[in-house]
C-alpha positions as CSV (number, residue, x, y, z in Angstrom):
1,M,0.0,0.0,0.0
2,T,1.2,3.5,-0.8
3,E,1.3,5.6,2.4
4,L,-0.5,8.9,2.3
5,P,0.2,11.8,4.6
6,N,-2.5,11.9,7.2
7,V,-3.6,15.4,6.4
8,H,-4.2,14.5,2.8
9,V,-5.9,11.1,3.3
10,R,-9.5,12.2,3.2
11,A,-9.1,14.6,0.2
12,E,-7.2,11.8,-1.7
13,V,-10.0,9.4,-0.9
14,L,-12.8,11.7,-2.1
15,S,-10.9,12.6,-5.3
16,Q,-10.9,8.9,-6.3
17,A,-14.2,7.8,-4.7
18,L,-16.9,8.1,-7.4
19,P,-16.2,5.0,-9.5
20,H,-15.7,2.9,-6.4
21,M,-18.9,4.2,-4.8
22,Q,-20.8,3.0,-7.9
23,R,-19.3,-0.4,-7.4
24,Y,-20.6,-0.7,-3.9
25,D,-23.9,1.2,-4.3
26,Q,-26.6,-0.7,-2.3
27,E,-24.2,-3.4,-1.4
28,I,-23.7,-4.8,2.1
29,V,-20.2,-4.4,3.6
30,V,-19.5,-6.0,7.0
31,I,-16.7,-4.4,9.0
32,K,-15.2,-6.2,12.0
33,Y,-13.7,-3.6,14.3
34,G,-11.1,-5.1,16.6
35,G,-10.6,-4.5,20.3
36,H,-7.0,-3.2,19.8
37,A,-8.0,-1.0,16.9
38,M,-10.5,0.8,19.2
39,G,-7.8,1.9,21.6
40,D,-7.0,5.3,19.9
41,A,-9.6,8.1,20.2
42,S,-8.5,9.8,16.9
43,A,-8.7,6.5,15.0
44,A,-12.1,5.8,16.5
45,E,-13.4,9.2,15.2
46,D,-11.9,8.4,11.8
47,F,-13.6,5.0,11.8
48,A,-17.0,6.5,12.7
49,E,-16.6,9.1,10.1
50,D,-15.8,6.4,7.5
51,I,-18.9,4.4,8.4
52,V,-21.2,7.4,8.1
53,L,-19.7,8.3,4.7
54,L,-20.2,4.8,3.5
55,E,-23.9,4.9,4.4
56,Q,-24.3,8.3,2.9
57,S,-22.7,7.0,-0.3
58,G,-25.3,4.2,-0.8
59,V,-23.3,1.4,0.9
60,K,-25.0,-0.7,3.6
61,P,-22.4,-1.0,6.4
62,I,-22.8,-3.5,9.2
63,V,-20.3,-3.1,12.1
64,V,-19.3,-6.1,14.3
65,H,-17.0,-5.2,17.1
66,G,-14.7,-7.1,19.5
67,G,-13.4,-6.0,22.9
68,G,-10.9,-8.5,24.3
69,P,-8.6,-5.9,25.9
70,Q,-11.6,-4.1,27.5
71,I,-13.0,-7.4,28.8
72,G,-9.6,-8.3,30.3
73,R,-9.4,-5.0,32.1
74,M,-12.9,-5.3,33.5
75,L,-12.2,-8.9,34.8
76,E,-9.1,-7.6,36.5
77,R,-11.0,-4.7,38.0
78,L,-13.7,-7.0,39.4
79,G,-11.1,-9.4,40.7
80,I,-12.3,-12.3,38.6
81,Q,-9.5,-14.8,38.0
82,S,-9.4,-16.4,34.6
83,E,-8.7,-20.1,34.1
84,F,-6.6,-21.1,31.1
85,R,-6.6,-24.4,29.3
86,G,-4.0,-25.0,26.6
87,G,-3.1,-21.4,26.8
88,L,-6.7,-20.3,26.1
89,R,-9.0,-18.4,28.4
90,V,-12.0,-20.4,29.7
91,T,-15.3,-18.5,29.8
92,D,-17.3,-19.6,32.9
93,E,-20.6,-18.2,34.1
94,A,-19.0,-15.2,35.9
95,T,-16.8,-14.4,33.0
96,V,-19.6,-14.5,30.4
97,E,-21.6,-12.0,32.5
98,V,-18.7,-9.6,32.3
99,V,-18.3,-10.3,28.5
100,E,-21.9,-9.5,27.9
101,M,-21.8,-6.4,30.0
102,V,-18.7,-5.0,28.3
103,L,-19.5,-6.1,24.7
104,A,-23.3,-5.6,24.5
105,G,-23.2,-2.7,26.9
106,S,-20.4,-0.2,27.2
107,I,-18.4,-0.9,24.0
108,N,-21.5,-1.3,21.8
109,K,-23.1,1.9,22.9
110,Q,-19.8,3.8,22.7
111,I,-19.5,2.9,19.0
112,V,-23.1,3.8,18.4
113,G,-22.3,7.1,20.1
114,W,-19.3,7.7,17.9
115,I,-21.3,7.1,14.7
116,S,-24.1,9.3,16.0
117,A,-21.7,12.1,16.7
118,E,-20.7,12.0,13.1
119,G,-24.3,12.3,11.9
120,G,-25.1,8.7,11.4
121,R,-28.1,6.7,12.6
122,A,-26.8,3.6,14.3
123,I,-28.5,0.9,16.4
124,G,-26.7,-1.4,18.8
125,L,-27.6,-5.0,18.9
126,C,-26.1,-8.4,19.9
127,G,-26.7,-11.9,18.5
128,K,-29.4,-12.4,21.1
129,D,-31.7,-9.7,19.8
130,G,-34.4,-11.1,17.6
131,N,-32.7,-14.4,18.0
132,M,-30.4,-13.1,15.3
133,V,-27.5,-15.6,15.9
134,R,-27.7,-19.0,17.5
135,A,-24.5,-20.4,18.8
136,K,-23.2,-23.8,19.8
137,R,-20.4,-24.6,22.2
138,A,-17.0,-24.4,20.6
139,T,-13.9,-26.6,21.4
140,K,-10.3,-26.0,20.4
141,T,-7.6,-28.4,19.5
142,V,-4.2,-27.5,20.9
143,M,-0.9,-29.2,21.5
144,D,-0.1,-30.4,25.0
145,P,3.3,-28.8,25.9
146,E,4.3,-31.9,27.9
147,S,3.1,-34.9,25.8
148,R,3.4,-32.9,22.5
149,E,0.1,-34.5,21.5
150,M,-3.0,-32.7,20.2
151,Q,-5.8,-32.5,22.7
152,T,-9.3,-31.1,22.6
153,V,-10.0,-28.3,25.1
154,D,-13.4,-27.3,26.5
155,L,-13.4,-23.5,26.7
156,G,-16.7,-23.3,28.6
157,L,-19.2,-20.7,27.3
158,V,-17.2,-19.9,24.2
159,G,-19.4,-20.4,21.2
160,E,-19.4,-20.4,17.4
161,P,-22.3,-19.4,15.2
162,E,-24.6,-22.2,14.2
163,H,-27.4,-20.2,12.5
164,V,-28.0,-16.6,11.4
165,E,-31.5,-15.3,11.1
166,R,-31.0,-12.4,8.6
167,G,-34.6,-11.0,8.9
168,V,-33.6,-8.7,11.8
169,L,-30.7,-7.2,9.9
170,D,-32.7,-6.9,6.7
171,A,-35.3,-4.8,8.6
172,V,-32.7,-2.6,10.2
173,L,-31.0,-2.0,6.9
174,K,-34.4,-1.2,5.2
175,A,-34.9,1.4,7.9
176,E,-31.6,3.0,6.8
177,L,-30.0,2.4,10.2
178,I,-26.4,1.2,10.7
179,P,-26.3,-2.0,12.7
180,V,-23.5,-2.2,15.4
181,L,-23.3,-5.8,16.5
182,A,-21.8,-7.3,19.7
183,P,-20.7,-11.0,19.3
184,V,-22.8,-12.5,22.1
185,A,-25.4,-15.1,21.3
186,Y,-27.8,-17.6,22.8
187,G,-27.3,-21.4,22.4
188,A,-30.1,-23.9,21.9
189,D,-29.4,-24.8,25.5
190,G,-30.5,-21.3,26.6
191,K,-27.0,-20.3,27.7
192,T,-25.2,-17.2,26.7
193,Y,-22.1,-17.7,24.6
194,N,-19.1,-15.4,23.9
195,V,-18.3,-15.7,20.2
196,N,-15.1,-14.6,18.6
197,A,-15.7,-11.4,16.7
198,D,-14.0,-12.5,13.5
199,T,-16.0,-15.7,13.4
200,F,-19.2,-13.8,14.2
201,S,-18.6,-11.2,11.4
202,G,-17.8,-14.0,9.0
203,A,-21.1,-15.7,9.8
204,I,-23.0,-12.4,9.4
205,A,-21.3,-11.6,6.1
206,G,-21.9,-15.1,4.7
207,A,-25.6,-15.1,5.7
208,L,-26.2,-11.7,4.0
209,R,-24.0,-12.5,0.9
210,A,-22.0,-9.3,1.6
211,K,-20.0,-7.7,-1.1
212,R,-17.1,-7.3,1.2
213,L,-16.0,-8.4,4.7
214,L,-13.3,-6.1,6.2
215,L,-11.4,-7.5,9.2
216,L,-9.9,-4.5,11.0
217,T,-7.1,-5.6,13.3
218,D,-3.8,-4.3,14.7
219,V,-1.5,-5.7,11.9
220,P,-1.1,-4.4,8.3
221,G,-2.5,-7.6,6.8
222,V,-1.0,-11.0,5.9
223,L,2.8,-10.9,5.9
224,D,5.3,-13.0,4.0
225,K,8.2,-14.7,5.8
226,D,10.2,-11.4,5.4
227,K,7.4,-9.5,7.2
228,N,6.3,-7.7,4.0
229,L,2.6,-7.2,3.3
230,I,1.0,-9.5,0.8
231,P,-1.5,-7.3,-1.1
232,E,-3.7,-10.1,-2.6
233,L,-4.2,-13.8,-2.1
234,T,-6.5,-16.5,-3.4
235,V,-8.1,-19.1,-1.1
236,E,-5.7,-21.7,-2.6
237,D,-2.8,-19.3,-1.7
238,C,-4.0,-19.0,1.9
239,R,-4.1,-22.8,2.3
240,R,-0.6,-23.1,0.9
241,L,0.8,-20.4,3.2
242,I,-0.7,-22.1,6.2
243,A,0.8,-25.4,5.2
244,D,4.3,-24.0,4.7
245,G,4.3,-22.0,7.9
246,T,4.1,-18.5,6.5
247,I,0.7,-17.9,8.1
248,T,0.9,-18.8,11.8
249,G,-0.7,-18.1,15.2
250,G,-3.6,-15.9,15.5
251,M,-3.7,-15.2,11.7
252,I,-4.8,-18.7,11.0
253,P,-8.3,-18.4,12.5
254,K,-8.7,-15.1,10.7
255,I,-7.8,-16.7,7.4
256,E,-10.2,-19.6,8.2
257,T,-13.0,-17.0,8.7
258,C,-12.1,-15.4,5.3
259,I,-12.3,-18.8,3.6
260,Y,-15.6,-19.6,5.3
261,A,-17.2,-16.2,4.3
262,I,-16.0,-16.6,0.7
263,D,-17.5,-20.2,0.6
264,Q,-20.8,-18.7,1.8
265,G,-20.9,-16.2,-1.1
266,V,-19.0,-13.1,0.1
267,E,-17.2,-11.7,-3.0
268,A,-13.9,-10.9,-1.1
269,V,-12.5,-10.4,2.3
270,V,-9.8,-7.9,3.4
271,I,-7.6,-8.0,6.5
272,L,-6.3,-4.5,7.3
273,D,-4.8,-2.4,10.0
274,G,-7.6,-0.6,11.9
275,K,-5.1,2.0,13.2
276,V,-4.4,3.4,9.8
277,N,-6.3,6.7,9.3
278,H,-9.5,6.2,7.2
279,A,-8.5,2.6,6.5
280,V,-12.0,1.6,5.5
281,L,-12.3,4.4,2.9
282,L,-8.8,3.8,1.6
283,E,-9.7,0.1,1.0
284,L,-13.1,0.6,-0.6
285,F,-12.9,3.9,-2.4
286,T,-9.3,4.3,-3.7
287,D,-6.8,2.3,-5.8
288,Y,-4.3,2.2,-2.9
289,G,-5.9,-0.5,-0.8
290,A,-5.1,-0.9,2.9
291,G,-4.4,-4.5,3.6
292,T,-4.5,-8.0,2.1
293,L,-7.4,-8.8,-0.2
294,I,-8.5,-12.5,-0.3
295,R,-10.7,-13.8,-3.2
296,R,-11.9,-17.2,-4.4
297,S,-9.5,-17.3,-7.3
């Protein structure tokens, strides 16, 4: 990506925007806003401004947000000790209450407020509302550090989307409102589940056959072994780079979300740095791009 001086970013975007706006007119774009990317107040204002401009340009944006760092701070403040299995946090009953309070409460309404302050009409929801997302208990397979064997880990009330009822979102979009979604959902067992925001956004984008899914995070995108940004990948490329060890760690589940969304009918997915000023506009409305674009082929 060509870097633009911050003071000129918005003017540069608007000068190139028209043909790109036409491409996305009346199309759904799902944007996952990461917990770390939300840490900077100036970047948060830029993000809210981008979302409002998208909606005013004829795009139908849907925001899905995370909040891991904020949840961690609240658990610490309340003196709730977390249990870890295989290096992963277990979500018990006490923890999921805090997760819901932070995600569906303070963070969700903060983002709604940012968008409102920029002149947008946003509405905060979570997967429970209108039975929008039903979740099932998720398990993870990790390597035991002592036996060096793979083991299945029960993470408690951590869920993954099982079904998305798109009627609620269709009604919200028809009313020309901007949905801001917290990744908390009910299970068929009546329990509340904490769902990974990447996975949640992939399920939403897939169910609505979105034009784009943007995963805003705290890294520039997918990097090669020399730590250089890879601007574009196919699904086959992604699988190859996982197999050869180029894509590792936390980037693997993000890529798996990208592949799932594309399999469900999303045209393309982009992993990009949410701390870049006006990253959403740069990606959608200019020729510069702002991360790694992943397509079917």
